[in-house]
N, C-alpha and C positions, 0 to 999 in steps of 0.2 A: 668557729664561735656566734653568736647570735648576732654579734654586731656586727659580721657581716653578710649577716643576711639582707637578702629584701625583701621589704615592703609593695607587694606589685598592688596595682593599678589597671584594673580591667573592666574592658569597655566591651561592649560590643549590639551593634546596629542589623539586625534579617533587613529583607527586601517587606516583607511585611509590616516592619516597622516603618522605610518611609514611605508607605502608603497612605496613613493616618490622616484624615481628612481636616483635623488639627493643626496646621500651620507649626501655631508657638508648641504643641508637643511634640511637633517633629522634625523641631531646632533643636528640640530641650534634649532631644534623646540622638544627637548627631555626634560623630566618635569626635568632635572638636570639643562639643559643650561637655561632652562628658570626660573627657581631657580636664579641663579647665577645670570643673568642680571637684574629679577624683583630686586633682593638686591642692584646691586649695583646701579642701579635707584634710588634705596628709603634712600643708604647712599651718593649718590653727589648733591640729591636735598631736603637731609632734615627733610626727611618721616621716622618719632619712633616711636616708641612701634607697629611695620608690623609681620603681620601673615600671614605667605601663605599657602595657599591652592593652592590643584589642583586635576582632575581628568583624569586621567589616561586610555586611552583605552575608552574614551566616544566620540559617535559622537556629532557635533557640529551645526547637523538639530536640535535639539531637548537640551530642559535645564532638561529633568529630570535627574541630574546627583547626587551624592549624596553632593558633597565638594559644589556649586556652592547653593541647598537647603538651607544650611549650614551658608551659607552667607546668603541669603535673612531672613533667622529666624534671623540674628544676627541685618540686616538694620531693622526690624521690631521691633526690641528692642531695635534700636537706639543703636548700638554698635560699629556703622561701621563713617568711617571719610571720608575713601578714598578709590576704587579701582583700583589698578593696573593691568595692562594685557601689554605685550608685544604685541600685537595688536590686530583687529578687533576681526580680525579671530576666535581668544582664547577664545574671551566670547563667538561668535557663527558664527554661517552660516545661520541662517532664518533668513532673513533679516528685516520680521515684526514684532518679537520677541526683535530682538538686538534692531530696532529704540522704540522700544515701551522702553523697560530697558532705553539707554539711551539719548529719549529727551524724558519722561513722567517723569517715574516710580523713577532713582535719582534723577532728581532737585526735582520731591517729596519730596521725602525722606530727602533734604538737601547732598548727598552724592553726591562727586567730584570723576568724573569717567576721568583718563586717558590711553589713549592705546599710548604707546611708540612711535612708527617704525611710525605707520600715523599721529603722530603730533597731538592728538588728548584731548584738556584738557577740560573738557567742563567748568571752571573757564574761559576762552579764547575762546570766541564766535565766531569768524570764522574758529573757528580749526575745528566744528563744520558743515561749507557748504557740506562738498564733502562725508559727512556719508552715504549716504542715496545709492551716488553710488558707495562708495565703501561696507554697506552692501549686496546690491546685486548682486556686483560684487561675493562679497563669499559664496552666494547661489549660484549663477552659478557654480564655483568650486566644490560646494560639489555635486551637482547636474548632470554634465559630471564628477567628481569622482566614482560616484555611478553606471553611467550608466557602466563605465569601468571595474569594480569591478565586476558588474553582465555580464557584455561581458563574462568577466574571469573566471568566478564563470562556465559561461555554456559551455565554451570550455574545462573545466576539469573535468564537468559533463560526455560530452561528449568521450571523450578519457578513462571515466571510471573511472576514479582517486576518492578516497572516497575523500566525502569536510567535513566530518563532523570529530570533537576529538578524542573523545572517543571510542574504536574499541566497536564492539557486543560483546553480553553476549558470551560466547564461543570463543571468538577468544581474539587475541591480536597482536599487534603491529611486526614485525619483527625486528624491529631496534628502539632505543630509540628518532630518528630524520626521522621517517619513516614512511608512509599516510600504505605501504602494511601490507595485514594484516595475520597470518596464525593462529591453529587450537592451542587455547588452550587445554596445554592433560588435563588441571585443570575441567573446564568446560564447555569441547567440548561432552563428552558424561552423561554428564546432559542434553543440548542439544538435543544428539540425543534420550537417554530416553525420554525426553519428546515428542518428535516424535513417538516411539515407542507405547507411554502410549495410546496420542488420537489416531490412529493409532487401536491401544486394543478396539475404540471407547471410551473412558476416556473422559468427557466432561474440558474446563478448569479450572473450580473450583472443578473439584474432583482432577484433577494434583496438583494443588496448594495447596488442604491437604496433598496428602498425599508426595510432599516436605517437606513440612511444619513439617509432624510427622517423619518426615528419619531427619530432622534437619539440609535441605540443606540449604546454604549460602544465599540473595537472588540479583539478581543480582548488586544492588546498595551498598549493603556490603560486597562483595567477590571485587567491582572494590573498595570499598576505603580502604579494609584491604590489597590489591595490590600493590595500588600506594601509596597511604594515603590520597589521592584527594575525594572529597567530590564532588556526584555527585545532581542534582535534586530530592528533594523527598526521601533524605538519612532519617532515624530514626534510628539510633542503639542498641535504646531501644530495637527495636522486627527485629533482623541478619534475622534471621530463618522463618520471617513469607511472605508466597510468595502467589500472588491476581491473582484471574483465570485474568485480567487484564493483567499480568504481565506475564503469561502462553498464551493468545491470542499473545500478541505481536511478539511472539517467533514464533509459530505458522504461522501465513499472514510475514513474513519476508524474500523477496526472498534472503536473503545474505547469507542463508544458504544451498541455493540448489549452491553455486557461482556466482550467479548475485549480481552488485551493482545498487541500484535504489538512483539516486539524488533529487535535486530539487523536493521531493519535500515538503517543505513551500516556502514560500517567504514573506518578508515583503509588508504594504500596500502603502509604498514611501519610498522614498531617505529619509521622513522628520518622516514621520509617519513608526514607527519600532517592530509595533505589528505584530506579523508572524501569517500567514490566511496559511490554505492546499489550495494547489493546485489541480486543476483536473487533474485525473486517465491519461489526453490526455497529458500535458504539462507535467509530471514530463518525467525524462530519465531512461530508464534500458540501461544496459550494459552487460551482457551473457559472465560468464566462462572469470568474473577477480580473481578467488582468488580457490583456493582449498574449495570444497563444504565437510558441515557436513553429509548430509544424500541424497541418493539420488533420481533422478526425483521422480522413483518408490513413493518412498515414501511418499516423498512431494504429489504428486498427489492424492493417496489414504489419505491423511487429510487433504490437501480441498476438498475433497468428501464425504469426514464422517463430515466435519466443516458445509460442505454445508445443508445436510440431517438429518444431529442432531439434534431431537430434546428429553425437560427432558422427565424423566420418571415419571409415577406417585409417589408422594409422598411415596406413604407407600411401592413400589419397587426400591433398593435398582439397579441392574442390569436393564442398557440400554437394548434397544430394540435389538438384536441380527444381525435385519435384517434393520437397519435403513437407510434407501434410497439406500433401494435396490429392492422391492419386488414395483412391479407395478400392476393397471389392464393392460388385455390384452383389454380392450377392449377400455373403454372410457382414457389408456393412466396415469391417477393421480395413486399418491401415496396410497398404501395401507398400514390402520392403527390397529396397536394390540390391539387386548380387552384383556385385563385383570382388573381383579376384585380382590380385599382380599379375596371374598367368593370362588373363583374359586380354584379347582387344577392347579399346573404348566402345566398337558396335556394337562386342557382341554381352558388354551389361540388359541386364532383363530386369522386368520388377514380379516378383511375385506374391500370392497373399501371406500374409502374416497366419493369418490362422490355420493355414496349409503348411506353412514350415515348422508350426508352434503343435501342433496337435495330426500332422494328418491326412490323410482321404478322407477318414468316418468323418470327418467335421468341416470341412472347402474342400474347390478342389484348386489347382495351383494358380489359374488366371492369368497366365503367364503373357507376358509379353514387353517389348524389348522395347528397351529406351530409344531409338534411335527412331521407331516405329511409332512412340507414344510424342515425341517432338515433333516429326515430322503430322502425325492429326492433328494436333492445336495447332502448333505454326501455320495450317492450312486455316480452320477453322478461324481460327482467332483474326486473320486477315480478312477473313470473306465478311468477315460477321461486322468487324471495324471499319469496312470498305463501304456496307449498305449504309451505315449511320451514319457515315459522314456523306455521303451521294445523294441519299432520300430521308434526310432529317424526316419527315415529316412520316415518309408513307411508314417508317421505322418507328413513330413513336405509337403511329397508330395500332399499328401489327402487336406490338409487344404489349401494349393498353388494351385491344380488345381480349385479347387473350389469356392477359392475368386475371384483369378485375374480375369476369363472374367465378374464375375456379375460385379464387383468397378468398372472394364472399363468401361461396358456399362453407366452405372450408373453417372461415373466423365462425360463421354463424354455427354452425355445430360444435365449434370450438365453445363457444360462445353461451349455450344451452346447456351441454357437458358443465360447464362452472358453474354456472347457477343453481342448477341441480343441486350439485354439490355445496354450496352454501344455503340452501334451504334445510341441507339434509343435519346441517351442523349448529342452524337454530333449532332444526325440531330437538333434536339430541341433548342440546341445553334447555329445553323447555321438561322431557322430558324425564331428566336428569333430576332436575330442581321440583316436578309431582310424585317421582318416586321418594326422595329423599322426606318431602312430606308423608307422603301414606306410608313411613316406614316410620316414623314420629310417631302418628297418629294410633300407631297400629294397625293399618289395612292390608299390611305387608310386611313380612315378617322376617328378621334380620336377614335368615340363610337367603331366602328370595329377592332381598338386596345386597346384598352381596352378588351373587347370582346375575342380574338384568345391571350392576350397574359396574359392573368387569366387563358383561359384551359390548355397553355404551359405550364404557372408558375406550376400548381399543377401536371401536370404529371410530369415535370422535378421531382418537389421533391418528388415526391411519387418515383422513383427511385433512387432520390439520398439516401432515406431509402432502397430501394430495393435494392441496386446494395451491399454495404458491407456487407449486411443478404446472399443475395446469396454470395460471397466471402469467407466469412463462415463458410458457408453450405459445400462449396465446400469443401475446406481448414480442414473440420473436416472430413469429407467419407475419401479424400485422407488418414489422418491419422488415419482412422479404419482401411486398407490394413494390413495385416497378418505379425504382427513380432512372425513365430514361435521358433523362435531361442527364445526370450525373453520368451517363452512360456515355454519351453521345459527345456530351467537354473531354471526357477521356482520349476518346477514337480522335476526336482534334488535335489534340498533342502529340499521335502518333502516325504522322501517315504514310510513314514509310519504316515494315519491320521488316526486317531482315534476317534477325534469329532470335530466339525465346531468350530472356533475360528473367531473373529470380524478381525484379520489381514488376519486370512486364506481365507474368504469369500473377501474379497476386492483388496487379493494379486490375487487372480483370476477370480474373477465373477465382472461384468462391471454392469450387472442386470439383473432379474428374473419377468414374467411376467404371472401375474394366470390367468389361464381363467378359461370362465363360465360352468358348473357343465352342464355332457350334459344333461339332465334332471335339470331344480332347484329343491332346497332344500331334494334333494336326496342324502344322505350318500354315496349311494352304484354306482352312475354314476358315468362316466370317466368324467376326469377333464386334463386342458391339464395345464404343467407347463414349459414356456418354460426358456432357458438362455440363458444369451451375454458370452462366455469369454472375458476377456480380452486382448486382442495381436490375441488373433485368433480369434473372433463372434463366430456362431455357432459349434456343433461336431456332425455331421447327426446321427441317428439312426444305420446304419449297424455296429457302433464302438462298439455299445452298448456289454457287456458283464455281466451275472449274473441278476438276478429277479431285477421288477419294482416293485417298493412298492405297498402292496395291495392297489386295487381300482381307480391306478391313474396311466391313462398315458400320458407317458411323452414325449411329442413335444420339438423340439428345432427349436428357429428363423432360419430365410430365411432373403434372404436382403431387402425382405418387412419391414420389423421389423427394421432392420438395418434403410430402410429411413427415415419410421417413425421417430425414434429415433432424425435424425436430420432434419425433417419439424419442 
């Protein structure tokens, strides 16, 4: 029976509505005032059996709203007599879909529709004449508002303001109403430990297992217990279960070195709110916006470990100590650690990956036992750090004198190449412009224009790729200049080095290159092992102290090795 049907009073308020500059309009559109307005209208016009439903915080550009879905379900069950809204914009701001409801769906279902302030009543045919224009204007308003909101968000991002609500794990808000973050004394030590474990060679899954075994609250449950607010993927039945993905996201987050990365995601459009990941070039990174939890040194070591880390064989619990550090001196590819269940630990050896994959026609084995490599690196690391600690001034003078002239020559050479490439790019732009003008004036035929412009475009395209690559190469070379003070400070922290650990290796050493033996396949022939130290590069043999490892001739890199690394 019609008397049993509901007269629905519907209200809607979006976040954009709440940002209105006009406070009176903001108050008028509040859910509370919409309810009072609609109830008064219903009472004045004799509408009984009313039911007020509202969507608070939902955009009008789509109809994926809980209260609205409930109304449609009631309409489908023939439980709705009338739908009353304050104005058409409360129903929605997507003019095609609003028109679909008001012009087709509601009449088909026998539902009366009223938009009070717009004078729309489906029982009065003439009141609908201007609905398409109103709906179009409402959508334009939504589009314009969306553009303004995006512009404001971009401006805030460029200032380094945090756009998210929940602070990252390891931080907390400075105060309740502030977006500024400070280290959280409870969770910051856990973040530091995660980075330390990774620097020690542990992978995300291994770290997750350690934290789970130690009954450390995972981020979602920690935030829920601290604030009472539930986040996405909260599972209170497993509060201490960590996943490798959660750990990996922490290890990749630049917030922990004091930077703010905004605009990582966006929506498809102001109508479609599905979020998509933005390319890295469109994201906005602002450095030094808050107190870091870890040093840049630790961050770089962790990223290096993660980039080169390879899973150990299933029967091997511990990862390769030298993972990502050992390379073939001839082909430049990484060396693999060969170990099986049947081999003793002292029989493990490194072999060139190119040789392993493509055979002797591509490269030679460059084989070296892991135990020998450990002895060589440990001996040289002790020698260099001892010299840095005991004779700081002489050490700094030696490193700076050796690097300055060589690096300056190489930097100047690269800079000249880069300047030449930029000049040629500008010349091509001018040539193409003149060629186009000559073609328009009839001095150059269309066929000649197509042929010459194709050549110019191809060369310009190659330069547009080569110039950024050359710029990056130059920056890397500039960054490779010796930072002796940093190395000396590290050497002072490690006065006794009894054994090699992943932390020590990645803290002090950038790269190890293993050469082929002077006589292939001979176990007694000499073999070169070249070491590049972080911050200072090579350290020549005049400073060596003590004996070398048996039958190993130790050679340290020169500037040519650095140039090859950066090429």
